[in-house]
N, C-alpha and C positions, 0 to 999 in steps of 0.2 A: 756579640754573644756567641760563644763556641757552640758547636753542634752537640747533640745528645751524647752521653757517655756510651761506650761500648757495653755490650751485655756482660762481658766477663771482667769489667773493671772492678777495682776494690779499693778499700781505704784502710788505714791503720789507725787504731785508737790506742793511746798509751795512758795508763792510769797509775799515778804514784800515790799509794796509800801510806799508812803510818809505818808499816813494817815490810812492805814489798812493792816492787814495780811489776805491773802486768801489762801485757800488750795483746792486741787481737787484730786479726785480719778479718774485715767485715765486707760482705758483698753489698752491692747497691740496693738490694732489697732487705738489708738489715740482718742477714744471717751471719753469725760468727763462724768462720771456717777453721780458724786455728787460734790457740791462745798459748801464752807462755808467761811464766812468773819467775822472778828473781828476788831473793831476800835483800833488804837493805839494812845497814847497821844503824843502831840507835844507842846513844850513850846517855847514861843518867849519872852524871858526876856527883849529884846531891839531890835530895828530895825536891820535886817540882821543877827540876831542870832536865829537859829532854833535847838532845842535840843530834844532828845528822851531818852528813858530808855531801855537798852538791856534786863533787867529783864522783863519789860512789854512786849517787843516784843517776847521774848521766851515763855512767858505764853500764849500769843495769838496764837503763832504757835502751841502750844500743844493743846489748846482747839479747834482750827480749824481742826487739823488733826484728833482728836478724833471724831469730828462731821462727817467728810466725810467717816470715816472708821467704823462708828457705824453699827453693825450687819454684818460686813464683817469678815470672818475668817482671823485671823492674818497671817496664812501661805500663803494666796493668795497675800499678799502685798510683792512684791519681792524687791522693792527699793524705796528710797525717795530722792528727789533732792530739793535744796533750791536756790532761787534767791532773791536778795534784792537790795535796793538802795545802792549806793556807799558812805555810811555814815561811819564816823570814830568812832569806839568803843574803849574806854580806860578802862583797868583793871589793878589792882595792882598785886604784886607778888603772891598773893593768889587767883588771878582771881576774885577779887571783884571789883565793880564799883568804878571809880574815877571821881569826879566832873569835868565837863568841863565848869563850870560857876563860876562867881565871888561870887555867893551866897553860894558856897560850898555844894550844894545839890548833894550828891553822886548818888542818883537815876538817875539824869540827866547826864549820862556818854557818850552820843552819840552826836557828832556834825553832824548834818544832811548834806546830799549832797548839799542842796540848801542854806546852811549857807554861807554868804558872809562876815563874820567878817574879813577874811584874805585877803581883797583886796590889802592892802598895801604890805603885805608879798608876795603875788603873783606877784605884779609888780617888787619887788626887785629880786625875783627869775628869772623872765624874763630878767631883766637887766644884769644878769650874762652872758647871751648868751651861757650858757653851752651846750655841744653837746647833752645832753639827751633831750633838748627841741625840737630837730628835730622830735621826735616822738609824739609831742603834738601840731603840727602845728606852732611851733616857739614861742608860748605864753603859759605861765603857768596860768591855771585857778584857781581861789579861790575855785572851787568845787573839786579840786584834793587834795590829802592828804599832800604833802610837805608843802604848805603854811599854812594849818590848824595846822600841827605839829609845825611849826615855831611860829604861833600865841600863841599856848599853852605854849611854852617855854618862850616867851617874856612877856606874860601877866599873866600866872598862874604858875610861876616857882616853888613856894613852895607847893602850894595846889594840883597841878596836875602833873607837869612835873617830879618832884623828886619822886612822889609816883607811877608814871606809870611804869609798867613792861611789858605790852603787848598793842600794838596798832594793832587793827584788822580792816580790811574792814568788813562791816556788813555781807556780804555773807560768809566770812571766819569765822567770829564769830559763825555763825549758824552751820557751818560744825564742828567747834571745840566743840560747845555745844552738838552736836549730837553724836560725836565720841570720844572726848578727844584728838584728833590728832591736832597737830599744823601745819600740812601740809596746804599750801596756794594754792589757785587756780591761775593759770597763768593769768586768765581773770582779776582778780582784781589787781594783782601786776603789770602786764604790762600796763594796761589801766590807773591806778590811782596813781601808786607809782614810776614810771620811771624804773621799773625792766626790765632787758634784759634777755630773755630766753636763749640766747647763752653765755652771759658774766656775768650774775648775777647782783648784786648791784654795782653801780658806787660810790665807796667811795669818790672819788674826788668831786662828786656832793654834797653829804651830807656835806662834809667839807666846800665847797664853800658857802653854805647857812647857815652856823653856826649851823648845826645839826650833828656835828661830833660824838656826844655821841651815835647816833643811830648805828654807826659802831661797837661799843664796843660789846664784847662777841659774835663775829660772827653774828652781826645783830639780836640778840635774841629778841629785843623789836619789830621788824617789820617783823620778819620771817627769819629764817636761810634758807639754801638752800634745804628746804623741799617743793618742788613745784610739781604740776601735772596739766595736761590738764583738762578742764571742763569735767565732766562725769566719770573721773577716780575714782575707789573705794578709799574711804578715811578711813584710819585706819582699824579696824576690824568691821566696821559697827556700828550700834547703841549700845552705852553702856547700861548696865542694867538700870542705872538711867534715861537716855534719853528715852529708850524704855518704861519705866513705865510712864514717863511724856507724851509721845506721844500716848500711848496705842498700841504700836506695839511690835514685837518680838525683843529681843536682837540679835544683829548680822545682822539685816536687812541692806542691802547694802545702803550706802550713797554716792551719786555722788559729786565730787568736784563741787563747786557752780559757779554760774554766776551772774553778775550784772543784774538787772531786765530787762533793755533794751536789753541786749544780749540774755537773755532767750526768749524774744519776737521775736528777730531776728531769733534765732534758730528755733522757732516755726512756722515761716511763710516763710522764704526765700527759702526753698527747696520744697514748695508746688507743688503738681502735678496739672498742668494746661492743661493736654492733652485734645485736642478737643475743646478748647475755643478760638482758633485762636488769641492768644496773641503774640506780637512780641518776647517775651522771650521763647516761646515754641521751643523746640529742640535747645535752646541756653544754654551756660553755666550759672551757677548761678551768675556769675559776671555781667550779664546784668540786675540784679535785685537790687533794694534798698528796705530794710525793714524800714518802718517808724513806730516806736513805740510811740504812742501818749497818754499821760495821763496828769498828773500835768505839766510835761515838755514833750518835744519830742526829740527823737534820730533818726538819719538817718544812717542806717548801710549798708555799701557797702563793698563787698569783692572783692579781686583781686588775680590773680595768682602770681604777682610780686609786690614788695612794690611801692606804689604811694604816694608821699608827696604832701599834699594839704594844702596850707597856711591857717591858721586859723581853720583847721579841725584836730581833734585828730587822731593819728595813723601815719603811718601804724603799726599795731600790728599783729604779726604772731601767729596764732592759738588761738587768744583771744575769738573767738566765734565759728568758724568752723575750726577744726584741719586741718592744712596744707594750709590754705588760709590767706591772709593778710586782715586786717580789717581797714577801715577808719570810724570814728564815728563823724558825724556832730550833731548838736543839737541846741535846743532852750530852754532856762532856764525856761521860763514860757509860757505855751500854755493853757492847761486846767485850770491852776491856773490863767492865765490872763483873760480867758473868764469868769470865776467865779467872778473875781475881778471887771470886767467891768459891768457885769449884776447885781450882788448883791449890788454894790455901787451906782447904778443909783436911782434917786428919784422915778422912776416909778416901782421899784422892788416890793414893797408891793402889788401894783395892779396886776402885772404880777403873783406873787405867788398866789394871791387869785383866779385869773382867771384859772390858771393851776390846782389848787387843785379842783376847781369846776368840771373840766373835767377829773380829775384823770389821768393827764399826767405830765411828767417832764417839767420843765420850758423851756428847750431847744426844746422839741417837740412842745410846744405851740408856741414858737417864730418862729420855722420853718414853721408852718402852717399860722401863722400871716403874715409872709413875703410873702408867696404864694398869700395871698389875696391882699397885698399891690402892688404886681407886676403884677396884672391882666392886667393893661393897659400898661405894659412895654414889650418889646420884650424879654428881659432876666432879671431875678431876679438880676443878678449882677449889672445892671445899676441903681439900687435904690441908690447906694452909690457914684454916680458921684461926689457929692460935700462933701463927708465925708471920711476922710482918717485917718488911725491909723498907727503909727510907734510902733511896738509891743515889744520893748526892755525895758519893765517896770522893768525887773530884770536883765538887762544887755544883751549883745549879746555874746552867746557862740560860734557860728559859722555863717558865716566865718570871721566876723570882729574881733572876739576874744577880745572884749572889754567889760568886765563886769561892767564898770563904766557908760556905756550908760544908758539913761533913755527913757521912753516911751513918746509918744506925740499923741494928737488927733487934727486934723485940720478940721474945718468946723462946729464947734458947734454953736448953737444959744441959745437964752434964753429959748426956749421951752424944757419941760421935760416930754413929754407925752409918752404913751406906744409905739406910732409910733417911737419916737426918740430912745427909748431903743432898739427896734427891729432893727433899722438901725445901731445903734452903735454895736450891737451884730454881725450883718452881716459884717460890716467893720472890726471888730476884726477877724472874721473867715478868711476873705480875706487877712488880714495882716499876719496872721500865715501861710497861704498857700504861700504867696509871700516870706516869710522867708524860707520856704522849697525850693522854686525855687532858691533862692539865694544860698543855700547850694548845691543843685544839680548842678547848673551852675559852682560853684567852683570845684566840683568833676570832672565834665566833662572836664573842662579846664586842669585838672591835668592828664587826661588819662582814667578816668572811662567811659565805654560805657553803659549808663543806658537807658533801654527801657521800664521798667515796675516798678510800685510802689506798694508794698505790705504793707497794713496797718493792725495794730492790736493795742490793748489797748483801754482804755475807750472811747476816742474820736472817735475811728473808728466805734462806735455804733451810732454816730450822722450822719445821711445821708447827711445833708447839709455841715458839715465839710468835709466829704469824697468828695462830689461833687465839692466843692470849690478847693480842691487839684487837682482834675482831670482837672477842667477848667483852673486853673492858671499854672499848670506844663505842660499841654498838653499831659500828659501820661495816659495810661490806669491804673486804680486803681483796685487792686485785694484784696478782703476780704476773709479770710479763712472760710470754712463752719463751722469749730469749732472755735467759736468766742473767746474762752478763750485761745488764742495762747500762752500767757506768761506762764500760768499754764501748758500747754502742754510742753512747752520748759523746764520748771523745772522738769516735770515728765520724760522727755527724759533723764535727767541726772541720775535719779534713775534707769531707765531701763538699761542704759549703764553700770552703776556701778554693776548691778546685774549679769553681764556677760550673760544675755539673748541675748545680741547683741554684736558684736565684735567691733563696732565703732559707734560714733554719726552719721556719714554719712550713714552707712548702715541702721540704724534704721530710720533715718530721711527720706531717699529717698524711702524706701521700705514699711514701715508700718504706716506712718502717712499720711493719705490721705486727700486732701482738694478739695473742689469744688469752682471754681472761681465765685464770685458774682461781676460782672464787669459792671460798668456804663460808 
């Protein structure tokens, strides 16, 4: 066991979201000292098809890491951790990109998490009633990898399926790119691929959905039995090539990766709330739910024993916190829905103009605008008594588990003023919060004892979004003092892999400190 880390050591966390790569330099006490962000390309060749480039993503990871470590002695960086969306990366036998589109553009070799091209395939997988479905709430989502793989086989057999030699979840692709190791994280395999940590791959499942060729050669295309828990050291650390790309030392520890929402959950769910008189104080972490809210939202709840929640993914053992079972609810479009509603309104150009004049974000402007509109009301919430939004514009992930559902707005008039846009924005925030309550109700009914809601992600920086969740759920809402909790969660992986800490739990509970900002 190595000696204790030096006082000035640090770790790098890399977060690959839907539209950008972010990196952070994090100290051993959990303080973010520097951040950088780079946009990544998204292609939408047709409705419900969303594609990216693994080469573009890796380039942006490297440039972001170089920015946050500029001027920092390389020896101080003890470890690096990656999190990413659960998108599907396809490479050939030489680890070169394979096109996942009918245009044959090899650069576009990533099927994004939000891609719903495989709706029919997901329905057929669900119809098998296979036993592996019990760990995904009984319904296979098109956002998971089996239906995406089946779509590629059925629609791109010659140009993609026969050329593909490696199918990676994006977080595992990043670990491989950094280390050259094909070891996969249990987080991705368990949560998105139906892998069982105790029994491995279920060959009968792959055969039952006409993907028996994935069983060949000891499952070499989807990952042999080389798996490890999140935060475990991967390979020998950074390869010389990856180290040069990232501007770090060869051999720098790399932690087994997490899905982005799980990194956010890891970053907040163990927050120290001593002295804030919250119902979760002096209670086990199982009384908390982490809500990671960005383009979409994920509701992460852990338990000591497996709890099966209809329409909610899991239970997954050790997928986020080692030794605990994870249930993952979610909403496929939250930040994405809010942007869609606001930017698609006829009054958006006026809103943008007014916000720019005041040098504020459009959401900040709308929040203040709604405060003015509500001066004659007892509660701001009452402004939308006659306007209601059903938020499933991109389907319902949980707990209805029906991705074919569509959204709806009730109460529209012919008016298209800035007032109307502000009210529609408020109704959308309320609808998203009601969706969260729907998920939490399902979890409670299955046995979860939830007393406190912990928020992180981009939407948690919107105070009205946070307040609506407190109002609708009736729960105290806690925000971490370090607002970049997802990046902290990614850095935790690197810290654990460096062996500066013996486990994620020890690092998480002892050295990452938060102050509760609770309304």
